Steps between C-alpha positions, in 0.01 A plus 500: 500500500290772325740767648797323360325486156439880513852564610633285200273697265621840638869391455433404145315824424788699652773327312341428169560134580347225287619197699575473867666193654542459867670218684505267209660166560514216241575133581572223266440200738756566769702751299445854602534677159373850574548654850267769620500727203336854530488714183278750329501486123432828321214553254591551135882451550736223421643323811793268451565202730877417492721264688704178458342178360275329759468812713120497493424778251295275254326328802387832624391623156278183464325595840362815330268298267481181718695296257650319798149352562578264218781342698375244750789534766494882487348700791462880503436696819470871565298773311514605140248773393420632155329831516420432875348162424652186659584270204509197716159558641261195474260674266780602247489280191868439381381479141342848522818630686715384220295694250586808708872394562633370164829309478777457247738212548871454447466287190261620232195260520241575233216252482506263210240712323492794248636832599135623514380217724796550735385865576133440481490201735503699833244762390269215383513297829449812705216625285664829414362520141128491395576405144771430237545865415581581864730202521687611181537847669648355817746280299615791290527742797694242705745413213563875448566550861739209486675668212461200264177581300684639185699171488215262527187677378503323161535148657280495802395151407855369499618301807649713778766231546632593154621842602865578612582490866469881545174513312364209708584681817322810378208288394483359858508863634214585257315181634557616860362849449203390295292449811568860601693416813604765754830329581749325273750254663807410286729211610831560333321572161819562309727223618433274192524788250787641299615864563290649223178332622593595855532863409157496334335338804680750741361786280147348514519465887581877522189573287278257694553675833285789370201263542606217729683435818791279387710272722799336345741233629839537328835345541653799321580789713557716183153409389347592840685842479370559152127421540404547864410787725512290823722208580477231769797293591440146628764285665445158669121549504526844657404831355824675591437846346228681297500839353558729211700317233763773469559509876518111524772498229706796595458538873345179663444504872564118580850373454354179345340703223831674429679161496249361245515804279878513493525126434634381830190267559260346242 
C-alpha cells in the first residue's frame, strides 16, 4: 500500500498533476452512474467536462469535494487523490476538504446575508482571520479576484440577493475563493446567465487559473473551447476521451467524441 502511495506521488510530481482519480465508480442505489473513471487533472489549468445531459460529468465533479456524501443512496468506490492524499480516507474531514476544494453551482446561490457576510462566512468558520482587519482584507481581496469589487465596494452591507444574476455568480465565486482553496469546481456556472454576464465569468475563469486548479462542467462546447486547456468527454457514465482541448475538438481519437462534437449525438 505504501509503495502504491509513493508511486501515485511520483506520477503526480512528474506530470504536475493536482488530482488523480483511478477506478472511480459511482452508484445511486442500483444505478451505475460513473464507470471506472481514470483521470489526472492538471495543476493550475482549466479542465472542462463535456458530454450530453445525464452522462455523469456533474456526478464525477461532485466526487472531487465529496458532495456526493450528502446523498444517502450514493456510493463512491475507487481512489481520488489530491496532492497525493486520498480524499476518501477515514481521517479526512469533508468540511476541511471543501475549504481546499471550493465549488460554484449552476444557479447563483448567495446566502440571504450582506455581500460582506457572504464572503467572510467561510474564512470565519475556518479561522482564517485573527481580527476584523484581516477579515476585511480577505473580503476585499476575494471580491477583487472575482472581478466584482468595484461594483460592490460601496454597498458591502447590502444583501447579496439584491445583485444581478451575473453579479451574484461572481459573488459566489468570491465566496468560494475566500477560504483560499487550491481547487475550484464549477458546475455549469454560466447556464443561468445572459451572454454579457457569461463573457465576464469566462474572462474571470481564465484569470483564476493563474492561482487555482479549475474544473468546469459545461453543456456548451464553445465555452469549453474558449476557457479550458484540457477537456474530458463523458458519455453514458464513461470517460470516453481526455486530452488537450484543441486536440479533442479538432482531432478526437474516439468516434463517439467526434459524433458528439459534430452534433450527431447529445
